[in-house]
C-alpha positions in Angstrom: -13.2 -22.3 -42.7 -15.8 -22.2 -44.6 -19.0 -21.8 -43.4 -21.7 -23.2 -45.4 -26.3 -21.8 -45.2 -29.2 -22.8 -47.4 -31.7 -20.0 -48.6 -35.3 -19.9 -49.1 -34.4 -22.1 -52.4 -33.0 -24.2 -51.1 -29.3 -23.0 -52.5 -26.4 -23.8 -50.4 -23.9 -20.4 -50.0 -20.4 -20.5 -49.4 -19.3 -17.5 -46.7 -15.5 -17.4 -46.3 -14.0 -16.0 -43.1 -12.8 -12.6 -43.7 -8.8 -13.0 -42.3 -8.8 -11.0 -38.6 -6.0 -9.3 -40.2 -8.2 -8.1 -42.7 -10.8 -7.2 -39.7 -8.5 -5.7 -38.2 -7.2 -3.0 -41.4 -11.1 -2.6 -41.5 -11.7 -1.6 -38.1 -8.1 0.6 -38.1 -9.4 2.3 -42.0 -12.9 3.1 -40.5 -11.0 4.8 -37.5 -8.6 7.1 -38.8 -11.4 7.8 -42.0 -13.6 9.9 -39.3 -10.9 11.5 -37.2 -12.5 14.6 -35.4 -15.2 11.8 -33.9 -12.3 8.8 -33.0 -10.2 12.0 -31.5 -13.0 13.1 -29.5 -14.5 9.4 -28.6 -10.8 8.7 -27.3 -10.3 11.6 -25.7 -13.5 10.9 -23.7 -11.7 7.9 -22.3 -8.5 9.7 -21.5 -10.5 11.9 -19.3 -11.9 9.3 -17.7 -9.7 6.6 -16.9 -7.1 9.2 -17.1 -8.9 10.7 -14.1 -9.2 7.4 -12.5 -6.2 6.2 -12.1 -4.6 9.3 -11.5 -7.1 10.1 -8.3 -6.6 6.2 -7.4 -2.1 6.8 -7.3 -3.2 9.6 -5.6 -5.1 7.6 -2.8 -2.7 4.5 -2.7 -0.3 7.1 -2.4 -1.5 8.6 0.7 -2.3 5.6 2.0 1.5 4.2 2.0 2.6 7.5 2.9 0.3 7.1 6.2 1.2 3.5 6.8 4.8 4.7 6.7 4.9 7.3 9.2 2.5 5.4 11.4 3.7 1.9 11.6 7.7 2.8 10.9 10.7 1.1 10.5 8.1 -1.7 13.0 8.4 -4.9 10.7 4.9 -6.7 9.9 6.3 -10.1 11.2 7.1 -8.3 14.5 4.8 -9.0 18.0 4.7 -7.2 21.1 3.9 -9.1 24.5 3.0 -7.8 27.8 0.7 -8.7 31.0 -2.8 -7.7 30.9 -2.8 -8.4 35.1 0.8 -8.9 36.3 -0.2 -10.3 39.7 -1.6 -13.5 37.9 0.2 -14.0 35.0 3.8 -12.6 35.2 6.1 -12.6 31.8 8.8 -14.4 33.8 11.5 -16.4 32.2 9.8 -20.0 33.1 6.9 -18.0 30.5 9.9 -16.8 28.5 11.3 -19.9 27.3 7.7 -21.3 26.2 6.9 -18.6 24.2 10.2 -18.5 22.8 10.4 -22.3 22.2 6.9 -22.1 20.1 6.5 -22.4 16.6 8.2 -19.9 14.0 9.5 -17.2 16.6 12.6 -16.9 14.7 13.7 -13.5 17.1 13.0 -12.1 20.8 13.9 -9.7 22.8 13.0 -8.4 26.0 12.4 -5.9 28.2 12.3 -4.1 31.9 10.0 -0.6 32.7 10.1 0.8 35.6 9.4 4.9 36.7 12.3 7.2 37.9 14.0 10.0 38.3 16.8 11.6 36.3 19.5 14.0 37.3 22.2 16.3 35.7 23.6 19.8 36.4 21.4 20.3 40.0 17.8 19.3 37.9 15.8 16.6 39.0 13.7 14.8 35.6 10.9 12.7 36.2 11.1 9.8 33.5 10.8 6.1 32.8 13.8 4.0 32.5 13.4 1.1 30.2 15.7 -2.0 30.7 16.8 -3.9 27.5 18.5 -6.4 26.3 20.4 -6.6 22.9 17.6 -8.8 21.1 15.4 -5.8 21.9 17.7 -3.3 20.2 17.7 -5.1 17.2 13.9 -5.6 16.5 13.2 -2.4 17.8 15.6 -0.8 15.1 15.8 3.0 17.2 15.9 5.7 15.1 19.0 7.9 16.1 19.3 11.4 16.5 22.4 11.8 17.9 25.5 8.9 19.1 25.2 5.6 19.1 22.9 2.8 20.1 23.9 0.6 23.5 25.8 -2.4 22.7 26.1 -6.0 24.3 29.8 -5.5 26.0 28.2 -2.1 27.6 28.4 -1.3 30.8 26.6 2.0 32.8 26.0 3.8 29.7 22.4 5.1 28.7 20.9 6.5 25.8 18.0 9.4 25.9 15.0 10.4 23.9 14.9 14.1 22.6 12.5 14.8 25.3 14.6 14.0 28.2 17.4 15.9 26.3 15.3 19.3 26.3 14.3 18.0 30.2 17.4 18.3 31.5 17.9 21.7 29.3 20.6 20.9 26.7 19.5 22.5 23.5 20.8 20.1 20.9 21.4 16.4 20.6 25.2 16.5 20.3 25.7 18.9 23.8 24.7 15.6 26.3 27.2 13.2 24.3 29.2 11.7 26.8 27.8 13.7 30.0 27.1 12.0 33.0 23.8 11.6 34.6 22.4 9.9 37.5 19.3 7.7 37.8 17.1 6.6 40.4 14.7 3.8 40.0 12.7 2.3 43.0 12.5 -1.3 42.9 9.0 -2.7 43.6 9.8 -6.2 42.7 9.7 -8.1 46.1 12.2 -10.3 44.6 15.1 -7.5 43.9 18.5 -7.7 45.7 18.3 -3.9 46.2 15.1 -1.3 47.0 16.5 1.1 44.5 18.7 1.3 41.8 21.3 4.7 41.9 23.7 5.1 40.3 26.0 7.2 37.9 25.7 6.8 33.6 26.9 8.2 30.8 25.1 9.3 27.6 25.9 8.2 24.7 23.2 8.2 22.4 19.8 10.1 21.6 16.8 8.6 20.4 14.0 10.3 18.6 11.2 9.2 20.0 8.7 9.8 22.7 7.5 13.1 23.9 7.6 12.2 27.5 11.4 11.8 29.2 12.9 8.1 28.1 15.5 6.4 29.0 17.4 3.4 28.0 19.8 1.1 30.2 21.4 -1.9 29.1 18.8 -4.8 31.0 21.3 -6.6 32.9 21.9 -3.9 35.3 17.8 -5.1 36.4 18.8 -8.4 36.1 21.7 -8.6 38.1 19.9 -7.4 41.0 17.5 -10.5 40.6 14.2 -8.6 39.1 12.0 -11.9 37.8 9.5 -9.9 35.5 9.6 -8.4 32.5 7.6 -5.4 31.0 7.6 -6.2 27.7 8.9 -9.2 25.4 8.9 -8.8 21.2 9.0 -11.3 19.2 9.5 -11.9 15.3 7.7 -14.3 13.3 9.5 -16.8 10.7 6.8 -15.0 8.3 4.0 -13.0 8.4 1.6 -15.4 7.4 2.0 -16.9 11.1 1.9 -13.4 13.2 -2.0 -14.6 13.7 -1.4 -18.3 14.7 1.3 -17.4 17.2 -1.0 -14.3 18.7 -3.4 -16.8 19.3 -1.0 -19.4 21.2 0.4 -16.5 23.2 -2.9 -14.9 24.3 -4.4 -18.5 25.0 -1.8 -18.2 28.1 -3.2 -15.1 29.3 -1.3 -12.3 27.9 -2.1 -9.1 25.5 -0.6 -8.9 22.3 -0.1 -6.1 19.4 1.6 -5.9 16.2 1.8 -3.0 13.3 -0.4 -5.5 11.4 -3.5 -4.2 13.3 -2.7 -0.7 12.7 -2.1 -1.5 9.1 -5.4 -3.0 8.8 -7.0 -0.1 10.7 -5.5 1.9 7.8 -6.1 -0.6 5.0 -9.6 -0.4 5.8 -10.3 3.3 6.3 -8.8 3.5 2.4 -11.0 1.4 1.4 -13.9 3.7 1.8 -11.7 6.7 1.1 -10.5 5.1 -2.7 -14.0 4.4 -3.4 -14.9 7.6 -2.8 -12.0 9.1 -5.0 -13.3 6.0 -7.8 -16.3 7.8 -7.5 -15.6 11.0 -8.8 -13.3 9.3 -11.4 -16.3 7.1 -13.1 -18.6 10.5 -13.9 -15.8 11.3 -16.5 -15.7 7.5 -17.5 -19.8 7.0 -18.0 -19.7 10.2 -20.0 -16.7 8.2 -22.2 -18.5 5.0 -22.0 -21.8 6.9 -23.4 -19.3 8.8 -26.4 -18.3 5.3 -27.6 -21.4 3.9 -27.7 -22.5 6.8 -29.8 -19.5 6.3 -31.9 -20.0 2.7 -32.6 -24.4 3.3 -33.4 -23.5 6.2 -35.7 -20.8 4.0 -37.8 -23.0 1.5 -38.0 -25.9 3.2 -39.0 -23.6 4.9 -41.3 -22.0 1.8 -43.1 -25.3 -0.4 -43.1 -24.5 -0.2 -47.1 -21.2 -1.5 -47.0 -21.9 -4.2 -44.1 -24.0 -5.9 -46.9 -21.8 -5.1 -49.5 -19.0 -7.4 -47.8 -21.4 -10.0 -46.7 -22.8 -9.9 -50.4 -19.3 -10.6 -51.4 -18.8 -14.2 -49.0 -18.2 -11.9 -45.5 -19.9 -13.9 -42.6 -21.9 -12.4 -40.0 -19.8 -13.0 -36.9 -16.8 -11.1 -39.1 -19.1 -7.7 -38.9 -19.7 -8.0 -35.1 -15.8 -8.5 -34.7 -15.4 -5.5 -37.1 -17.3 -3.4 -34.2 -16.0 -5.0 -30.9 -12.3 -4.5 -32.5 -13.2 -0.8 -32.9 -14.2 -0.6 -29.4 -11.5 -2.9 -28.3 -8.9 -0.1 -30.2 -11.1 2.8 -28.4 -10.7 1.4 -25.0 -7.7 0.7 -25.2 -5.7 3.8 -26.5 -7.9 5.7 -24.8 -6.6 3.5 -21.4 -3.1 3.6 -22.5 -2.9 7.4 -23.0 -4.5 8.5 -20.3 -2.7 6.2 -17.8 0.7 7.5 -19.7 -0.4 11.2 -18.4 -1.6 10.4 -15.4 1.7 8.5 -14.7 3.4 11.5 -15.6 1.2 14.1 -13.8 1.9 11.9 -10.9 5.2 12.0 -11.2 6.0 15.7 -11.8 3.9 16.3 -9.1 6.0 14.0 -7.0 9.3 15.9 -7.9 7.5 19.4 -7.5 6.7 18.7 -4.0 9.8 17.0 -2.9 11.3 20.1 -4.0 9.2 22.2 -2.2 9.5 20.2 1.2 13.3 20.0 0.5 13.6 23.9 0.8 11.4 24.4 3.7 13.7 21.2 5.9 12.5 18.2 4.8 15.3 15.8 4.3 13.1 12.4 4.0 11.9 12.1 0.2 8.2 10.9 0.0 5.7 9.4 -2.6 2.1 11.1 -3.3 1.1 9.2 -6.2 1.8 5.9 -6.5 1.8 3.7 -9.7 2.1 -0.4 -8.9 2.4 -2.4 -12.1 -1.0 -4.1 -10.9 -3.5 -0.9 -11.2 -2.2 -0.2 -14.9 -2.6 -4.1 -15.8 -6.1 -3.6 -13.9 -7.6 -0.4 -15.4 -6.5 -1.3 -19.3 -7.6 -4.9 -18.4 -10.8 -3.0 -17.2 -11.5 -1.0 -20.4 -10.4 -4.0 -22.4 -13.9 -5.5 -20.6 -15.7 -2.2 -21.2 -14.5 -2.2 -24.9 -16.2 -5.6 -25.6 -19.8 -4.6 -23.4 -20.4 -1.4 -25.4 -19.7 -3.4 -28.6 -22.2 -6.0 -27.6 -25.5 -3.9 -28.8 -23.9 -2.6 -32.1 -22.2 -5.8 -32.7 -25.5 -7.8 -32.3 -27.2 -5.6 -34.4 -24.4 -5.7 -37.1 -24.3 -9.9 -36.7 -28.6 -9.5 -37.7 -28.4 -7.1 -41.1 -28.9 -8.7 -43.7 -27.2 -7.6 -47.2 -29.9 -7.3 -49.0 -32.0 -5.4 -46.7 -28.8 -3.1 -46.6 -28.1 -2.9 -50.3 -31.3 -1.3 -51.4 -30.9 1.2 -48.6 -30.1 4.6 -50.4 
C-alpha cells in the first residue's frame, strides 16, 4: 500500500512499499556480494549454535541413559506400597481390597517376604524368600538370565537370582536349571498354620537382580498356610498423571509408597544444573557469534548509506530499509543455526556408532545413545536463533529507519 508524507514545503510525496520478494532479493545479493564477511559471520553462528546443540544433545543423552539404567523397565505409572509399622497398620486382605478399589487403579500384584535358608548340594545359604502372585510378576517384569518365569499353574518351583546361584557353587545360570533345592522358611506370623515351611523345590529360572541371595516362589505357598499380611503391594495407575493422587490416598491410610517417578524427578533435577553448565560453555561461542553478526550489520549499514538514500529517493519507505537489515540478520542466524545443528547431529550420530562398536567389541550387547536429538530441541534452537537475529538487527534497522535520503546522497 502506498503511503503519503508531507515535506517542509507542504508538498505531499508518495512512498510505495518495495515488494517483500524484492527486499529479500536485495538482502540476499548483499550477503552474497560480501562472501568472506558473510562466511565468517555464519561460521561464528555455526560454531556457537553447534556447540550449544552438541552439548545439550550430550546432556540429554546421558540423562536418558542414566534414567534407563536406574529405573530400568519399571513403569512410571507403578506404585510400590508397604507398611511403615506392621504392628499398627497391616497390609492384609481387607486393606488390599480398599486400595485396589480406589479410582484409577488398573492392575495390582502382591508379595510376601521372609528370611530363610536354601540348601543345595550339602551347602546352606541364608536368603530372602519372596512369595509373588501372577499380578506381581506381570508388573515387575523380571529380567531373566536363564530358564523361564513362574506361571500361575506352577507348583513347588522357584526362581533364583544370580547371587543365589553363585552362593551354592554354580558357575553358570544354566547349570542350576531343573536342579532341586530345599527351602527352610520360619514363619513369624502368629496366624500361620505352620511354624516353618520346609520343602523341596525345582529351579526353573534365574533372575538378573539383587546383590544378595534371593528366591522367588508362588505366593500360594504362604497363602495356603494362613499368612495374613503381605509385605508389599504393587499397582499400576491408568495414567501417570494420576500417580500423585493415588499415592496421597494410600498414604492417608498409613502406608508408605514409592514410585519410579521419584527417581526420575531426582535425576531431572540433577541434570537441570548439568545442562545449564553445558549451555554456559556453549554460550561463550554464541556471544562471539552475536557480536560478529552485529558488527557485520553495522558495517553493512555504513557502507550502504548512499545506496539506502538512493532507494528512498526512488520511493522506498523507511520501514523497507528496516526490513532489509532484519532479513539479512535472520538469513545469517537461521542459515548458521541450520548448518550448525546439522553438523552437530551428524557428529553426535557418528560418536554414537563409534561408541556402540567400541562397547560391542568388549562384550556389551545392549546398544545405547550418548547423544539424543529430540525434534523439540532442534525447533527450539532454530526459533532461538531467529529471535537472536531479530534482536541483533534492532539497532542497525532503527538507524536505517532514520536515515535522511538527502543527507545520505550527499555522503562521499
